[in-house]
LODRENGU-391697 format. One line per field, with one value per residue (C-alpha): y negated, x negated, z; residue in one letter; residue number from 1. Coordinates in steps of 0.1 Angstrom, whole numbers. Example, Ala and Ser with C-alpha at 12.3 -4.5 7.8 and 13.67 -1.06 7.14 Angstrom:
BEGIN
yy: c(45:11) .
xx: c(-123:-137) .
zz: c(78:71) .
res: c(A:S) .
n: c(1:2) .
// end
This chain:
BEGIN
yy: c(137:140:144:144:153:131:132:96:80:108:118:155:177:190:162:127:123:140:120:129:104:105:82:73:56:36:34:67:74:72:106:122:106:117:152:152:140:167:193:180:180:157:127:105:107:76:67:41:27:-3:-36:-73:-71:-44:-15:-11:12:30:55:84:108:141:124:87:58:36:-1:2:30:27:61:66:31:40:73:55:31:60:79:48:43:80:87:56:41:11:0:2:-34:-43:-46:-25:-47:-31:-48:-32:-37:-54:-78:-78:-54:-54:-27:-34:-11:-18:-12:17:39:27:10:-19:-25:-61:-57:-81:-80:-67:-81:-61:-77:-67:-43:-50:-24:7:32:61:86:73:79:113:124:113:122:94:63:37:7:-14:-9:-31:-27:-37:-33:4:18:16:12:27:20:48:46:67:83:117:110:102:133:156:142:168:149:164:162:170:139:117:128:112:77:55:41:17:29:58:65:61:52:61:44:36:21:46:62:81:62:44:38:8:25:57:65:91:87:107:103:133:110:105:141:139:153:140:119:126:90:61:30:9:14:-3:-35:-36:-18:-41:-74:-56:-44:-75:-96:-71:-65:-101:-87:-93:-62:-28:9:31:68:85:116:140:176:165:131:100:69:33:1:-30:-68:-91:-124:-147:-130:-103:-71:-55:-17:2:39:67:93:125:143:179:188:178:192:186:177:194:187) .
xx: c(-1030:-1000:-965:-933:-897:-872:-835:-823:-790:-785:-798:-795:-817:-802:-777:-780:-802:-836:-865:-902:-927:-963:-988:-1017:-1050:-1045:-1027:-1022:-1013:-976:-977:-991:-964:-937:-951:-951:-915:-905:-922:-904:-871:-853:-832:-862:-899:-915:-952:-968:-1002:-1015:-1014:-1012:-1005:-979:-974:-969:-939:-925:-897:-893:-864:-873:-868:-877:-889:-862:-864:-846:-839:-825:-828:-865:-874:-858:-877:-910:-906:-896:-928:-950:-936:-934:-970:-984:-996:-975:-966:-929:-929:-940:-916:-924:-930:-928:-939:-916:-902:-872:-895:-904:-882:-884:-873:-870:-867:-835:-833:-809:-831:-815:-835:-823:-831:-831:-820:-807:-770:-762:-727:-706:-689:-654:-650:-619:-624:-634:-653:-630:-658:-658:-621:-623:-653:-636:-601:-586:-565:-588:-576:-605:-638:-669:-704:-740:-769:-775:-741:-703:-683:-648:-623:-597:-564:-573:-600:-586:-589:-626:-633:-614:-630:-646:-662:-672:-710:-716:-696:-713:-747:-738:-737:-761:-791:-796:-763:-775:-747:-711:-699:-664:-651:-619:-608:-613:-585:-608:-622:-645:-652:-642:-648:-660:-679:-696:-723:-730:-761:-767:-785:-812:-814:-791:-756:-744:-766:-760:-763:-772:-785:-790:-754:-744:-760:-729:-704:-713:-702:-674:-657:-667:-646:-617:-615:-625:-653:-690:-699:-688:-693:-695:-695:-708:-686:-710:-714:-743:-727:-743:-734:-745:-739:-737:-741:-734:-752:-753:-773:-786:-771:-786:-782:-788:-794:-812:-837:-853:-884:-879:-911:-948:-975:-1007:-1004:-1033:-1024) .
zz: c(133:155:142:164:158:177:180:178:190:216:250:243:222:189:187:171:140:138:125:121:134:120:136:113:118:86:53:33:-3:-12:-29:3:25:1:2:41:41:17:39:70:51:75:66:74:81:96:90:112:119:139:120:126:164:159:135:98:93:63:59:34:28:12:-22:-19:1:17:27:60:85:120:136:125:138:171:171:163:192:215:207:212:246:256:246:263:230:239:275:282:292:256:227:196:166:132:99:72:37:55:74:111:131:169:194:231:260:280:318:315:293:261:234:213:176:164:128:101:92:57:49:24:-6:-14:-43:-64:-91:-71:-93:-102:-93:-58:-53:-70:-48:-15:-26:-4:-6:10:30:19:0:1:-10:-3:-27:-17:-4:-5:27:25:53:59:77:107:127:119:81:87:108:84:52:29:0:-33:-29:-66:-76:-50:-62:-96:-80:-99:-81:-64:-48:-27:-2:10:45:55:86:106:138:167:186:209:239:246:209:188:154:139:107:86:60:28:7:-16:-41:-14:-5:25:19:53:75:112:125:103:121:90:79:111:99:77:99:129:113:94:125:146:122:121:158:169:191:192:213:200:207:176:171:140:137:120:133:155:164:178:199:191:211:189:195:166:169:139:111:135:147:179:178:210:213:231:219:230:217:207:190:189:165:146:109:91:54) .
res: c(M:K:I:Y:Q:V:D:A:F:T:D:Q:P:F:H:G:N:P:A:A:V:C:I:L:D:G:P:R:D:D:T:W:M:Q:A:V:A:Q:E:M:N:L:S:E:T:A:F:L:F:P:D:D:G:G:Y:R:L:R:W:F:T:S:R:M:E:V:E:L:C:G:H:A:T:L:A:S:A:H:I:L:W:E:T:G:A:L:P:R:T:N:E:A:R:F:H:T:A:S:G:L:L:V:V:R:Q:L:P:D:E:W:M:E:L:D:F:P:T:I:P:G:A:E:V:R:D:V:P:P:I:L:I:E:A:L:H:V:H:P:V:H:V:C:E:T:N:V:R:Y:V:V:E:L:A:S:E:E:A:V:R:Q:L:Q:P:N:M:T:L:L:A:Q:L:Q:L:P:K:R:G:V:V:V:T:S:R:A:T:S:T:P:F:D:F:V:S:R:Y:F:A:P:V:A:G:T:P:E:D:P:V:T:G:S:A:H:C:T:L:G:P:Y:W:S:T:R:L:S:K:T:T:L:I:A:Y:Q:A:S:K:R:G:G:V:L:K:L:R:C:V:G:D:R:V:F:I:A:G:Q:A:V:T:V:M:E:G:D:L:R:G) .
n: c(1:2:3:4:5:6:7:8:9:10:11:12:13:14:15:16:17:18:19:20:21:22:23:24:25:26:27:28:29:30:31:32:33:34:35:36:37:38:39:40:41:42:43:44:45:46:47:48:49:50:51:52:53:54:55:56:57:58:59:60:61:62:63:64:65:66:67:68:69:70:71:72:73:74:75:76:77:78:79:80:81:82:83:84:85:86:87:88:89:90:91:92:93:94:95:96:97:98:99:100:101:102:103:104:105:106:107:108:109:110:111:112:113:114:115:116:117:118:119:120:121:122:123:124:125:126:127:128:129:130:131:132:133:134:135:136:137:138:139:140:141:142:143:144:145:146:147:148:149:150:151:152:153:154:155:156:157:158:159:160:161:162:163:164:165:166:167:168:169:170:171:172:173:174:175:176:177:178:179:180:181:182:183:184:185:186:187:188:189:190:191:192:193:194:195:196:197:198:199:200:201:202:203:204:205:206:207:208:209:210:211:212:213:214:215:216:217:218:219:220:221:222:223:224:225:226:227:228:229:230:231:232:233:234:235:236:237:238:239:240:241:242:243:244:245:246:247:248:249:250:251:252:253:254:255:256:257:258:259:260:261:262:263:264:265) .
// end
């Protein structure tokens, strides 16, 4: 079976967030999928097969299955269109643990994810291990069921942050990761972020689409804007265009295929 490696949220190879995309004929055993994801050793490996007028889609890190992933969904749609498995005029429809997710091809070579918003709830008693691991004085802290979102005072503070990964790895599941974010001072961006998830096997994720299900409404409220341009300031970096509409966030990005191979295991 074919397996591809795609750099998502970028139009340049070796930037953005790499994801493996494995197209199957039908369901496969969870243990096998986890083993393939561990072999690929990327932040996410996507497995998909035709189902119910679209595709069944699951995502695995090198350590665990996750219930929502943006960049590997973008990569999966990109491969379906690029290989001709799906006409570019058709939207990609994925049945997932987070419900039906739709990806549309935009006229300007960008693709747009239609994802649910995941609002964050304010954290009044911030866990001491979080402050110790980040070694910062946060402006604001909120949380979802799987991650913390920590607002810092400046873009420079976000870019210069060097968290203690050993301490972050001690976060208790289901909390898997920490987003740090701030308003942007570099144009044309509205806000910047970084994402750390050593618990899930990803010390720093290059570009995290699912985190923007929270960051989108968070910054939409603070900046009084419904359309935003975001930059994830990892070493590889990535650009996301956001539209916040009710309980949905539309996340647009680009992608480029960097590798194609045959999976024989």
